[in-house]
C-alpha positions in Angstrom: -48.2 65.8 97.9 -46.4 69.1 99.3 -43.0 68.7 98.5 -43.9 68.9 94.7 -43.8 72.6 93.2 -46.7 74.5 92.0 -46.5 73.9 88.1 -45.9 70.2 88.8 -48.5 70.1 91.0 -51.0 71.6 89.0 -49.9 69.1 85.6 -50.1 66.2 88.2 -53.7 67.3 88.6 -54.9 67.7 85.0 -53.3 64.1 83.7 -55.4 63.3 86.1 -57.9 65.1 84.8 -57.5 64.1 81.2 -57.7 60.5 82.2 -61.0 61.0 84.0 -62.5 62.8 80.4 -61.2 60.0 78.3 -62.6 56.8 80.7 -65.8 59.4 81.9 -66.7 62.4 79.8 -66.1 65.8 80.4 -69.6 66.3 82.2 -67.4 63.9 85.1 -65.2 66.0 85.7 -66.7 67.5 88.9 -63.5 68.6 91.3 -64.1 65.6 94.3 -63.7 63.4 90.9 -60.7 64.5 89.9 -59.4 64.8 94.0 -60.1 61.1 93.7 -58.3 60.8 90.2 -54.7 62.9 91.4 -55.2 61.2 94.6 -54.9 64.8 96.1 -56.6 67.2 98.0 -60.2 69.2 96.3 -59.1 72.7 98.3 -55.5 71.9 96.2 -57.7 71.9 93.0 -59.4 74.7 94.2 -56.2 76.0 94.1 -54.4 75.4 91.4 -57.6 76.5 89.5 -60.5 79.3 89.7 -63.5 77.5 88.6 -64.3 74.4 87.0 -64.7 75.7 84.0 -60.6 76.7 83.8 -59.8 72.9 84.7 -62.6 71.6 82.3 -61.0 74.1 79.6 -57.3 73.2 80.3 -57.9 69.3 80.6 -59.4 69.8 76.3 -56.5 71.6 76.1 -54.7 69.2 77.2 -55.8 66.5 75.7 -55.2 67.6 72.6 -51.8 68.5 72.6 -51.2 65.1 74.2 -53.2 63.8 70.3 -51.0 65.9 67.8 -47.4 64.9 70.4 -48.9 60.7 69.6 -49.8 61.7 66.0 -46.0 63.4 66.1 -44.3 60.5 68.2 -46.3 57.1 66.8 -45.3 59.0 63.5 -42.3 58.9 63.8 -41.7 55.3 65.4 -43.9 53.8 62.2 -42.2 55.6 59.9 -45.4 56.6 58.1 -46.3 58.3 54.9 -47.2 62.0 55.3 -51.1 60.0 53.9 -51.4 57.7 56.4 -50.0 60.9 59.2 -53.0 62.8 57.7 -56.1 60.7 57.8 -54.7 59.7 61.4 -54.6 64.0 62.4 -58.1 63.7 60.3 -59.8 60.2 62.9 -59.9 58.4 59.5 -57.3 55.9 59.8 -58.2 53.7 62.8 -61.4 54.6 63.9 -61.7 53.4 67.2 -58.8 54.2 68.9 -59.3 57.4 67.5 -63.0 57.0 69.0 -62.1 58.8 72.5 -60.4 62.0 71.1 -63.7 62.3 69.2 -66.3 61.7 72.0 -64.6 64.6 73.9 -64.0 67.1 71.0 -67.0 66.3 70.2 -68.3 67.5 73.8 -66.5 70.4 74.2 -68.3 71.6 72.1 -71.2 71.4 72.8 -70.3 72.8 76.1 -68.4 76.1 74.5 -71.7 76.9 72.5 -72.6 77.8 76.4 -69.1 78.2 77.9 -67.0 81.5 76.9 -63.4 79.6 78.6 -64.1 76.9 76.6 -64.9 78.5 73.7 -61.9 80.2 74.1 -60.0 76.2 74.8 -62.1 75.2 71.4 -61.2 78.0 69.0 -57.2 77.2 70.5 -57.3 73.2 69.8 -59.3 74.0 66.5 -55.9 76.1 65.3 -53.2 74.1 66.7 -55.5 71.2 64.7 -55.1 73.1 61.8 -51.0 74.0 62.2 -50.8 69.8 63.0 -52.2 69.6 59.1 -51.1 72.0 57.8 -47.6 70.6 58.2 -48.2 67.0 57.4 -48.8 69.0 53.8 -45.7 70.9 53.7 -43.6 68.3 54.6 -45.6 65.1 51.9 -44.7 68.1 49.6 -41.8 69.2 50.2 -41.0 65.1 50.3 -42.2 64.4 47.1 -45.0 62.4 48.9 -48.3 64.2 47.0 -48.9 67.5 46.1 -51.9 70.6 45.5 -52.5 73.7 43.5 -54.5 75.9 46.0 -53.3 77.2 49.3 -52.6 75.0 52.4 -54.4 77.3 54.3 -57.6 75.8 52.6 -57.1 72.6 52.5 -56.4 72.6 55.6 -59.6 73.6 57.2 -61.3 72.1 54.3 -60.0 69.0 55.5 -61.0 69.7 59.2 -64.4 70.6 58.1 -65.2 67.2 56.0 -64.0 65.4 59.1 -65.8 66.7 61.1 -69.1 66.8 59.2 -68.7 62.6 58.1 -67.4 62.0 61.7 -70.6 63.0 63.4 -72.5 61.1 60.5 -70.5 58.1 61.6 -71.9 58.5 64.9 -74.9 58.4 64.2 -75.0 54.4 63.6 -76.5 54.4 60.9 -76.8 50.8 59.0 -75.7 51.7 55.4 -72.6 54.0 56.3 -70.3 52.0 58.0 -66.6 51.9 58.2 -65.7 51.1 55.0 -68.3 54.0 54.1 -66.4 56.2 55.9 -62.8 55.1 54.8 -63.8 55.0 51.3 -65.7 58.9 51.1 -63.1 60.2 53.4 -59.8 58.9 51.2 -61.9 60.1 48.8 -61.6 63.7 49.6 -58.7 63.3 50.7 -57.8 62.5 46.9 -59.8 65.2 45.7 -58.0 67.9 47.2 -54.4 66.3 46.7 -52.5 64.7 44.1 -50.6 62.0 44.9 -47.0 61.9 42.9 -45.8 58.1 42.6 
């Protein structure tokens, strides 16, 4: 990859790292494994990233950027309602497709408890998630799909907290709390925060 610019090389390494992270988890992201996926020398990885912790944090940030971009692109392509986009953004709609994102998110959270670099990345992407939800709330309200009484900033935090907790319970695999109960509970909570306009 010597003919590529530094930025392009770095991006290719990160793209390879994201692929590994989704398929095998952040813990599988050794320099050797990423070099293999990116088809480059391990020295290239060390050249672009000061540490394995930095590589993992940057990979996680890119994965969230990609997920949010996909959310917006899919919403436009499918002419989705803002309520649909909100459920997608909260990992509720089509939970099986959202599982890799959710799993990666939880793994990054655990790492963030003892790794300052990942902690900073986790804080940044949580704010990005919060911003994305607020934009959906603003647009849904502007287009007359729903309205809300409380500040959108607080609603967005509540939705994140609820989604995060609900997803954790669902992932335990408790028989009495399957996909239907997950969907019903999430929809009930969202509707408690918003007033739909028919």
